[in-house]
C-alpha positions in Angstrom: 0.1 -0.3 0.0 2.8 2.4 1.2 4.6 2.1 -2.7 1.4 3.1 -4.0 0.7 5.9 -2.3 4.2 6.9 -3.5 3.7 5.7 -6.9 0.5 8.1 -6.8 2.1 11.0 -4.8 5.1 11.0 -7.6 2.5 11.0 -10.6 0.3 13.5 -9.3 3.2 16.1 -8.7 3.9 16.8 -12.6 0.3 16.5 -13.6 -0.1 19.3 -10.9 2.4 21.6 -12.7 1.8 20.7 -16.3 -0.1 23.6 -16.8 1.1 27.3 -17.2 -0.2 30.9 -17.8 -0.2 32.8 -21.4 0.6 36.5 -21.7 -0.7 38.2 -25.3 -0.7 41.7 -26.2 -2.0 42.7 -29.2 -0.9 45.9 -30.7 -1.5 48.2 -33.9 1.5 48.4 -36.2 2.2 52.0 -34.4 2.4 50.6 -31.4 -1.5 51.0 -29.5 -2.8 48.8 -27.9 -5.9 46.6 -29.1 -9.2 46.4 -26.9 -11.3 43.3 -27.8 -9.6 40.9 -29.2 -10.1 37.4 -28.5 -7.4 35.0 -27.4 -7.9 31.5 -27.6 -5.8 28.3 -27.0 -7.6 24.6 -28.5 -6.4 22.6 -26.0 -7.6 19.1 -24.5 -9.3 19.9 -21.3 -11.9 18.3 -18.8 -15.5 19.3 -17.6 -18.3 21.9 -18.8 -16.5 25.1 -19.7 -17.3 28.7 -17.6 -16.0 31.7 -17.6 -16.2 34.7 -14.4 -18.0 37.5 -16.5 -21.7 37.5 -17.3 -23.2 36.1 -20.5 -25.1 39.4 -21.4 -25.1 41.8 -23.7 -26.7 44.7 -22.7 -28.7 47.8 -24.9 -28.1 50.9 -24.2 -27.6 54.4 -25.5 -28.5 53.3 -28.7 -25.5 50.8 -29.0 -24.7 47.2 -27.6 -22.6 46.2 -24.5 -20.2 44.9 -24.6 -18.4 45.6 -28.1 -16.9 41.6 -28.4 -18.9 39.0 -25.9 -16.9 35.6 -25.4 -19.3 32.6 -24.4 -18.9 28.9 -24.1 -20.9 26.7 -26.4 -24.2 26.1 -24.9 -24.3 29.1 -22.8 -27.7 31.5 -22.8 -27.1 35.2 -23.5 -29.4 37.7 -21.7 -29.9 40.7 -24.2 -31.6 42.9 -21.3 -32.9 46.8 -23.1 -31.5 49.6 -20.9 -32.7 52.0 -23.3 -36.0 54.1 -23.4 -36.8 53.0 -26.8 -37.5 50.1 -28.2 -35.0 47.5 -30.0 -34.7 44.8 -32.6 -32.1 42.3 -32.3 -31.4 40.0 -35.1 -28.3 38.3 -36.3 -28.2 36.4 -39.6 -24.9 34.6 -38.7 -24.4 31.0 -40.3 -23.2 29.9 -36.0 -26.5 31.3 -34.7 -29.1 32.9 -36.8 -32.5 34.6 -35.0 -34.5 37.2 -34.2 -36.1 39.5 -30.8 -38.9 41.1 -32.6 -39.0 45.0 -30.8 -38.7 44.3 -27.1 -38.8 48.2 -24.5 -37.1 48.8 -21.4 -36.0 47.0 -18.6 -37.4 44.1 -20.9 -35.1 40.7 -21.8 -35.0 38.5 -24.2 -32.5 35.0 -23.9 -30.8 33.1 -26.9 -28.8 30.1 -26.8 -25.9 29.3 -28.7 -25.2 25.4 -29.7 -22.4 25.9 -32.0 -18.8 27.7 -32.3 -18.3 30.3 -34.1 -18.9 34.3 -34.7 -22.4 36.2 -34.5 -22.7 39.5 -35.9 -25.1 41.6 -33.9 -27.6 44.5 -35.1 -30.7 46.5 -34.9 -33.2 46.5 -37.0 -34.3 49.8 -36.2 -31.1 51.2 -35.3 -28.4 50.4 -38.2 -25.2 52.2 -36.5 -26.0 49.1 -33.6 -23.4 46.5 -34.5 -21.9 43.9 -32.1 -20.1 40.3 -31.7 -20.4 37.3 -29.8 -17.5 35.0 -30.6 -18.9 31.6 -29.0 -15.9 28.9 -28.5 -15.5 25.4 -27.2 -12.2 25.9 -25.0 -12.2 27.4 -21.7 -8.7 29.0 -22.8 -10.5 32.2 -24.0 -10.5 35.9 -22.8 -10.6 39.6 -24.0 -7.8 41.7 -24.5 -8.4 44.7 -22.1 -7.7 48.7 -23.1 -4.2 48.2 -22.7 -4.3 45.3 -24.9 -3.5 42.4 -22.6 -5.2 39.5 -22.2 -3.7 35.9 -20.3 -5.0 32.6 -20.7 -4.6 30.5 -17.4 -3.6 26.7 -16.7 -2.8 26.5 -20.6 -1.3 22.6 -20.8 2.4 22.6 -21.2 3.5 22.1 -24.9 3.5 23.6 -28.6 0.1 25.4 -28.4 -1.5 27.6 -31.6 -2.5 30.8 -29.9 -5.4 32.3 -31.8 -6.5 36.3 -31.6 -9.6 37.3 -33.5 -11.4 40.9 -33.7 -13.6 41.9 -35.7 -12.3 44.4 -38.4 -8.7 43.0 -38.3 -6.5 43.1 -41.9 -6.4 39.3 -42.1 -8.3 36.5 -43.5 -10.7 35.4 -41.3 -9.8 38.9 -38.6 -7.5 36.2 -37.4 -3.7 36.0 -36.4 -2.1 32.9 -35.3 1.3 31.8 -33.9 2.4 28.6 -32.4 4.1 29.4 -28.7 6.1 26.9 -26.9 4.5 26.9 -23.6 5.9 25.5 -20.5 4.8 22.3 -18.3 4.5 26.2 -15.3 5.3 29.9 -15.2 4.3 32.2 -17.5 4.6 32.9 -21.4 4.5 36.3 -22.8 3.7 36.3 -26.9 3.0 39.8 -28.5 0.9 40.4 -31.4 0.6 43.2 -34.0 -2.8 43.6 -35.4 -3.9 45.7 -38.6 -7.2 47.2 -37.5 -9.4 48.8 -40.0 -11.4 51.8 -39.1 -14.5 50.5 -37.3 -18.2 51.9 -38.6 -19.6 54.4 -35.9 -18.8 55.0 -32.1 -16.7 52.3 -32.2 -13.9 53.9 -34.3 -11.5 53.5 -31.5 -8.4 53.5 -34.2 
């Protein structure tokens, strides 16, 4: 029995330490930070995928908030209307086609997303309302902040393909990919240069 416990302890040590963090920086060619870029790694995982942020796409000030939302496959996303006007939210995306017909202030609709991919959102009443939901099937996903940084925690060690996706990026599929050698513990840092086009209306950040 004692030798079995020793063996289990020996095996559990490397496995427990076989994951590290990847810190990703995304900037424009001029060095400006790029926010709202989705960083992800497709790697083996067990159990359901859950993210800490709310699965919610709010409508207020005649805009969607957030501009980009990351949710796992199988998520139910709330669409609360906080404006004094009514909205008619829809998407014709192949990932998820749906329509939320006119509803008013303090009303909420919910949509179930059961397929991975990008969903672009629009309002049938307000043409400048545009947002995106990136539905992912990996727990290793995050969105860059105002400093253009995102951290993926607990990524398995080994060579990993780090993907960066963002609307209006001058690349095929709005995506950049780098293969990054990830250690079994510690932190790996990787930088991306993203040529981002001018977004429409209120999202003209660049």
